[in-house]
N, C-alpha and C positions, 0 to 999 in steps of 0.2 A: 710368739705366735704359737696357734698351736695346729698339733700332725694333724692329718688331715686322715683317717681311718682308711684302710682297706677296703674293696669290695668285693665281692664273689660275684662274676660275669660270666657269661655264655658267650662263646665267640665260635661262629659256623665258617668254615671254609671251601669254594666250590674251588677244584683244580683241576680246569680243561689241560687237554693234553699231558696228564699227570707223569709220565715218564721223561718229556721234558723240563718239565720243572718241578719235578721234588726235590731236586739237590737245593734250590732255591728258595725254597719253600723249609727243607729241614734247617738250612742255615738260619733262616731267622727265628725259627721256634726252637733252636737253640739257645740263641740270644737270649731269648726270653722264657728258658727252663726254670727259673728258679720262681718264676709268677704260677708255672703252670700246673694243676692239681691232678686235671684228669686229661686224657685225649684220647681220642675213638678215633677211629680213622677205618672208613668202605672205601672200596674199589670199586668204581662202577665200570669192567673191564668191554661192554659191548658199547660207551661210549666215548673212551678213553678218556675218563674223568674219574677225578676220587671226591668223597665228600670228609671233611674232618673238622670234629666239634670239640673246642677245648676250653675245659673248666678252669681259671683261672681267680687269683685272688692278687690283685695288683689296686694300685693308686689310677685314676681316672686318665694322666696322664700318661701313665705304665700303657695301659690296655689302649687307646688310643697312639701311641707310637708303634706299638703291633701290627695294629693295622694295617696305618702308615706304613710300612716297610710291606707289609705283604701287601697290599694293595698296587703300590711299586711293581709286583710283578707279573708280565704279560701274564693273561690269563688266568687268573685268581681274584674270585672275589669272594670279598667278607661281609660279613652281618655279624652283629653283638647285641647282647641289651643285657643291660646290669640287673642281677636276681635280687641282692640284699648286700647290708654289710658284714663283714667279716666280723668274726667274734676272735678277740686276740688278747 
């Protein structure tokens, strides 16, 4: 069976009430840390939310698993898109 290549994807998170949900979000991001190439976070203190952008190198099922775990946290919205095949 041929192994499916990993892809490069962008995952965006909006975390409402970030002070309350940050520990849960961090736990999930740590779980998938080996797939995360870069992470950028912007606090929005006036609205009590945070915006996080991830660049990942992952198989589709790994990306979907990350999204499912994050979406299961109250106040977290997740969107992603595939950018390109990874060069391995």
